[in-house]
N, C-alpha and C positions, 0 to 999 in steps of 0.2 A: 337367602343371604349366605348360608353356609357354603352353598355351591359356588357363589361368587368369590368368597374368600378362598375356597379351595382352589379354584381356577387361577385366581390371582397369585396364590402361593406357588402353584405349579409353574406359571410363567416366570415368576421371579427366579426360580431355580433353573429353568430349562430354556427360556427364550433364546439366549445366545447360541446354544446348541442347535436349536431348531432353525434359526436364521442361517447359521453357518452351513448346515446340512442341506439347506434349500427345501425344507418341508413347508408346503403351502400353508398359510395361516388358517385357511378354512378347515384343515384337518386337526388343528390343535385342541379344540374342546373335546372331540371324540377321543383323541389320544389320551387326554387327561383322564377321562372316564374309564377307558379300557385299562390304563395302568393302575388306577386307583382300585378298580374292582377286579383286576386280573382277568380280563376277558380275552381269551384266545379263541377267536371265532373264524380263523382262516378256513377251517374245514367246511364252513357253510358257503364258501365262494370258490374254493379251488380243490382240485383233486390231483394227487401225485400218481403218475403212471410210468410204468417201465417201458422203455422203447424196445420194440421188437424189430430187429434188423433183418429178420427172415433169412433169405439166402445171401444177403449182401454182407461181405466181411466188414466188421466194425473196425474203424481206424482208432489208434490210441487216443486221439484227440476228440473222438465222437462221444457225446454224452450217453449215460446209462438211463437217465430219467428225464421226464418232462413234467411240467405242471400245466393243467388246462383249467380255464374258467368254467364253472358249472352254472353260471348265471350271467346275465348282462351286467356290466359294470360301467357306470357313468362317472367319468373322472371329476365331474363337478359335485358329485354326491359326497358330502363330507363324512359319511359313515364308512367310506371305503379306505380306511387306514388300518393296517393289521400288525399285530405283534408277532414276531417270529422269534422263537426261543433259540438259545445257543446250546448245542449238544456238547461242545468241548471248547474250552479256552485254554491256551497254552503258550509257552515261550518256544521259539523255534529250536532251541537246543535242549528241550526237555521232552520231545515227542516220545522217544523210546521208553524213557522212564515212566511217563504217564501211562502208556499202553501196557507196559509190563506190570505196573502196580495196580491197575484197575481193569480186571478181566472183562467186566461188563462194558466198559468203554471200547475195548478192543473188539468185542463181539458186535457192538453197534456200528463201529466204523467198517468192519468187514462186510456187514449187511449193506451199508450204504454204498460201498465201493465194489460190491459183488466179488469179494475175495474168497476163494475156496481152498487156499493152501491148508495143509493139515496141521503142521506144527505151529506152536505159538511164535517161535522166532521167525519162521517164514511169513506168518501173518503180519508180524510187526514190521518186517522188511517191506512187505507190500504196501501196508498203510503208510509207512514213512515215504515211500516212493510216490504214491498217488494223492497224498493229502493236499498237495499244492494245487490240485484241480478244484478243491472244495474250500480251501482256507481263505479267509478274509482278514483284514487287519484294522486296528485302530490304536490310537494312543490318547491317553488322558493328559491334557495340557492344563497344568495349574502351578502357579508359583509356590503354592503350599507344599507341593510334592517334591521329593528328592529326585535327582537325575535318574536314579535307578527305577523309581516308580513311574517315570514318564517314558520308559523304554516301550516301544510298540509291542502289543500282544496280538496273537493270532487267534482266530476262532473258526469253528465249523458250525454252521447253522443246523437246525433240526432237518429232518428228511425233506419236508416240503420246501423249506428255504433253500436247501442244497440242490433240490431238483430243478430250480428255475434256471433256464438256459440263457446263453448270451445272444444278443442281437445288436447290430450297429444302429438299428432303429427300434428301440425297445418300447414296450407299452407300459412298463412299470419302472419305478426306482426303488432301490433298497439302500438304507443308510443305517449305520450303527447308532445306537442311542443309549446314553447312560441315564438310568432312572435314579436320581440323587437320593430320595428317601431310603431306598433299599440298597443303594450302591450296586445295582445289577445292570447289566448291559443286554439290550435286546437289539433286534434289527427291525426297522420300520419298513413295511411294504405298502406302497400307495401308487395309484395309477397316474400316468401322465398322458394317456390316450384312452378313448372309449374302447371297451372290450366287449365282444359278443360272446354269448355262451358257446363253448367249444373252442374258442381261440386259445392258442398257446401263450402262456405268460412268459415274458422275456424281460431281461434287464441288460444294461450295458456294463460289462465287467470292468471296463477301463474308461472311466469318465474323465473329462477334462480335455483341454486343448494342448496339442503337441506340435512344436514347430517342425519337427521331422516326422512325417507320417509313418515312417518305418519304426519309430520308437513305439508307437501304439501297436503296430502289427506284431512287434517282438514281444510286447507285454501280453499279447493274446495267444502266444505259442501253446500254452497248456490246452487250449480249447479249439484251435483250428489250424488248418494247413498253412505253413509258412514257406514261401518259395525263394527266400533271399539268403539261404545259408552260405552261398558262395560269394557273397559281396566282399569287397575289399575291407580289411580291418585297419587300414592306415589312418593315422590320426593327425589332425591339424589343430594348431593353436586357436582357441576361441578368440572372439573379438574383445575390444575394450569393455563393452557393456557387460560381458560375462564376469570380468574381474570386479566390477562394481556391484553386480546384482546381489541383493540380499545383505549388503554391508552398509553400515552407517558411514555417512560421508566423512572423510578425513580432510583436514586442511593441511596445506604444506607450509613449512616455515619460510619466513621472509629472510632469505639467505644474506641479503645485504646488511641486515641488522646484527649478524652474528660473526663479525670479523674480530679476530685477535682479542679474545676475552682474557682478562687477567684473573688468575685463580687466587683465592685467599690461601694463607698458609695452612689453615685447617678447614676441611670441607665438612659442612654440616649436612647430615643425612636424615631425611624423613622417610621412613620405610614402613609400609603396611604389612610387610612380611616379618613375622616374629623372629625368625632365625637370623635375619640380618641384625636386628636389634640386640640379639643375644650373642652373636659370634663375631660381629665386626668390631674388633678391639684395637686395630692399628692406630697409633697416635695421630696420624694425619687426618683422621675422621672423628666426627662427633655426632652422636645420635641426638636428634631433637624431636620434640613432640608436636611442633607446629610447622606445617608445611610452608607457611609464609617465611619462616626463618631459614629454610633449607637451601642449600646449594645443589643437592641431589634429591630428586623425587623418585622413590621406588614404589610404584603402585602395583596392586595385584588385580586391578580391573583395567580394561582396555582404555587407552588414552587416544583421543582423536583430534584435539585442537592444537596442533603444532604451530600454526600461524599465530594464534593468540598467545601462545607461550613465548614465541620469539619476539613478539611485540611488547608484551608486558613484563616478561622476566627473561631477558636475553642471557642473563648470567647463570641461569639454572640448567642443570642436566635432568634428563628424563630417561627412564629405563626401557623405552620403546622407540621403534622406528616407524615412520609412516609407511603403511602398506606392507608391513612385515608379514601380514597374514598370507601373502603369496607362498610362503614356505611352511607356515604353521597349520594351514587348512589342507586336508589331504587331497582334495580334487585339484587345487591349484598347485600344490607341491609336485604332483605328477606332470602337470603342464610345464612348469618351470624346469623340472629335471630333464625333460626331453629337448629343451630349447637349443642346446649346443650340438646335438647329434644330427648327423646326416642320415637321410632315410636309407632303409635297407632296400637295395635294388634287386636282390635275389628273390625271385618270386616264390621259391619254396622255403624260404627262410622264415621260421616262426619265432626265432629269438629276437625280441625287440631290444631297442637301445634307449638309453645307455644300459650297459650290462648290470650296473649297480642298482637300477630301479626294477623291482619286480614288475612284470607286465601288468599294466593298470588301465582300467576303463572306468569312465564316469557312467554309473548306471542310470543317471537322470538324463543324460544327453547322448551317450554312446552305446546304449544297449544293443542296437543292431550290429555294431562293430564287435562287441563282446561275443554275441551269438555266432557271428561269422568266424571269429578266431577260435571259439570253443569247438565248432563243428570241424574246422580244418585240423585242429589238434586231434579230435576224435578220429578223423579219417586216417591219421598217421599213427594211431595207437598210442598217443602220448598221454601222460597224466593230465587230468582235467579237474583237479581240486582247486577251489577258489576261496579266498578269505574276503568276506564282504564287511566293510566298515563304514560307519557314518562319517561324514566330512569332518566333524568337529567334536567328537567325543573321545575320551581316553579310557584307560583301564579295562579295555576289552568289552565295554558296554555296547549292546546291540550289535555285536560282531559274531559272524557265523562262518563256518567252514562247510563247503558243500561241493558236490560234483553234479547236483541235480540241475538240469537246465530249466525245468519247470520252476524250481525255487528261485533261481537267478532271475527269471523273468517276472516273478511276483514281487521280488524285493523292492523295486522302485516305488511301489505303493506304500511302503513303510517309512518313507523319508529319504532324503538325498544320501546316497552311498557311493563308494567306489568298490569295484571288484578287482582284487589283486591276485595274481597267480600265487597259490600257496606254495611255499618252498618245500618241495618233496624230498630234497636231498641236503638237508642242513648239516653243517659241521656240528658234531655232538660233543658233549662233555661227559666224561665217565665219572659218575658220582658213586662213592662207596656205598655198597649195600642196595643200590637202586639200579645201576646200569647207565647206559648212555642216554642222556637227556638233551632236549633242546635248551638253548640259552640265548639270550640276547645281551648286547652291550650298549650301555648308555654313555655317550660322550657329552660333556658340557661344552657348548660353543659360545664364544664371546665375539659379538659383532661390535667392533669399536668405531668403525667409520664406513661410510658408503661414498664412493666417488671422491677420493680413492677408497677402494674397499679393503678393509683391514680385518682379518679374522684370526682368532686364536682358539686353541683347544686346551682345555684343562687336562693335563696328562693322566691324572688318576681317574680312570673310567670306572663305571659301576656295572655290576653283573646281576642278572636275574635268571633263574633256572626253573625249568619244569620239575615237578615232583614225581613223575612217572617216566619210565623208559619210553623213548620215542618209537612209534610205529605208525605207518600210514593206515590207521584203522581207528574206530571209536572216536570220531571227530567231535562228538559232544562231551568227551571226557576232558574237562578244563585242565586238570593237572597234567595231562599228557601233552596237550597241544598249545597251551599258553604258558607264559613265564611270569606274569604279574600276580604275585601271591600276597603282597603286603596289604591288599585291600579286600581280600577274601577271607571271610570268617571260617575258622575251623580247619585251615590248612597250614602246614608248616612252611616256614620261610628259611631257605638255605642261604646263608651268608658267606661270601668269600671276598676278601679284599683283593685289590688290583695285583699286588705283589704275589699273593698266594696263587692267584689264577695263572700268572706268568710262569711260576715254578711248575704248577701242574701241567700247563700247556707244554713246556719243554720236555716233560716226561711222556705225555700222551701223543704229541705230534712233533717228534724230534726232527722230522724232515722238513718241517715248515716253521721257519724262524718267525717269532712273533713280531720282531721289528719290521720285517717285510710286510706282514699282514697289516700292521698298524699304518705303515706308509701308504698302503692302498686305501685304507679308510680315510686318512688325511687328504689324499688326492681326491677322493670322492666328495668329501665335504667342501673342499676348495672349489671343485667344479660346480657344485650346487650353488654356492654363493656367488660365483662368477656369473652363472646363469640368472640368478635372482636379482642381480644388480645391473644386468645388461640392458634392460629396457626401462623406459621412464614409467613413473607411476601413472595409473594404477596397476600396470602389468609387471612392475618391479618395485623393489624396496627403494624408497626415496632417500636422497641425500639430506642429512639433518645433523649439523655439527653439535647440536644439543643432545643428541640421542646416543645412548649406549644400550646394549641388550645382551641378555643371557638366554640361550635356548638349550634344549637337550635333544640330541639325535639318537634314536633307537635303531640299532643295527643288528642284523643277523648275518652269519657267515654261511655260505653254501659251497658245495663242490661243483666245479665246472670243468668239463672235459676240454682239453686243448691238445689236439692230435692224440697221442697215447698217454699224455700226462693228465693228472688231476690237479687243478689249481684251486685255490681258495678265493672266492669272489665275495666281497662284502655286498650286502643288500640293505638299502636304506628303507626302513619301515615307515618312519614318520619323524617329524620335527615338532617338538613340544614347546608350546608357549607357556611361560610361567611354570616351569617344572618344579616338582616337589624336591627341595634340596635338603631335607632333614637328614637323610643318610649321609650326604656329602659332609655336612657339618659334624655329625657324630663320628664319622670315620677320620675326617681330616679337619680338625678344629680351626686351622688357618685358611679354610676354603674361601670365605668371604674377604679376608684380609688380602689374599693373593688376587682374587677376582677384581676387587675394587682398585688395587694397586695398578693392575694392567689397564683397566678401563678408564680410570680417572687421573692417574698420576704418571702415566707414560713410563712405568717401571717395567723392567724385564725381570720376571721371577721364574725360578727353575721349574715350577709346577705347570707353567703354561708354554705352549709352543705356537709360534706364529706360522700359519699355513697359507695365508694369502695377504 
């Protein structure tokens, strides 16, 4: 009876995991027992062997180890599921610190990777280089966890698990598994084919179906020869289905119901954002606590039912546009940004267009193009550092800077990401006592109308600074290479108001008038929203007379050579949906009074500039 209860409890905690991972149900009772009793018996069925290449030169992608079966294994025998321990679990940006702080771990990884360098730092460099041939990844999905705790982690299995090699036609599968009672993660090894004694044990390193077979081939670059490095890296806009994929269906407003609405003398505002309730004090507006009473609805969650709103409440405004995610989600932003640009006809030209968009590839669908572009840059001796970001996370979460092609090819397994050329020549700001640091600029954008498209910029921009002098090194040093410090515990936050920055700029860059730089930024944002409203939804932002929206664009400045001159080129990093406006309110208490006056009262205010 106890065994039944124990197994029942095990299934209650683990069945969704097992089903999702595709572990056959016949193995579940054995797995339950092995986990409960901590039975690690893979040594009774498998042996790790070092591969002897004899007189043949070993290629970089060739394996060092192999695992062979030392007994016959019947895939229908429910006892043949094995627990594989994890030797190292890490975040991708903490590799060097882990190795430096745990000498035993460094020694174990050097043995696994057959690294013979003498000094500790050389060993760390080598392990950092080769770890992506051994690392696997998982993420824990739970609504109870914070966004930070759901960021994917990487792990290296023990020597036997790491010795199992790739095959397109494998005889085993390996899947990560979280054992809930101990909050420990193992890898499960189980057969999918019958294996004879002496057979090599293999698994598929890249499971799943890919519409482009080259995508899978590129993901296998760390382990086998790849012959498509010279392929074209030119990009084409994806079809309509891509714009809809993974998104909740949005309905479009019934435009015929939204003609010539008369506004009341005082607009009632229902806002879920506390700073609007606190700082919106203009007499033309009244804060209300019931959304049914409101003329303006300002939500902090995504709104999708624009048709229903137009039918049931045609007099209400909403703070979102249908399909605005084409600019607020990073993969689609890059697609939209390229929309107005003509292709580069010069075959040797590696500078992509538009100039204000860092070269960007979708790692989920364009990895072969990224690889081709990477290799062509390498052949010309150009910098090849890339910053890889999730489609839809902010604050630098799950974001990495790398020049490792192996790492780039592994990252698609950790969730949808873009790879963006890292800006190696940023315009820097000279901070007293620190030196020249990276900074970025946040502009608040007001979208008042689509078709006709009407866009305003809030003139008082916001600044974020790195805390360490910039150099193209130590890319896991957050305070050197990132600027978002207000969400990171234990680091200082350097504050500078817009006017103070302009004064400092005139001293540091006397030959570059800030008004000229800002005009180029405004032109960039204007081009973006022209492109974003050029096509019908779902490929573009939809017309919606009830809609008004506020976004934030994060921008960096870079140096660009033009003949013998050096020009300043703005680079668009991302457009943020529902940005944090606390600092805006604290620095400029009339922020929401001005914003709402432009969006809802058709007023011209001195703090806002119409750019489109």
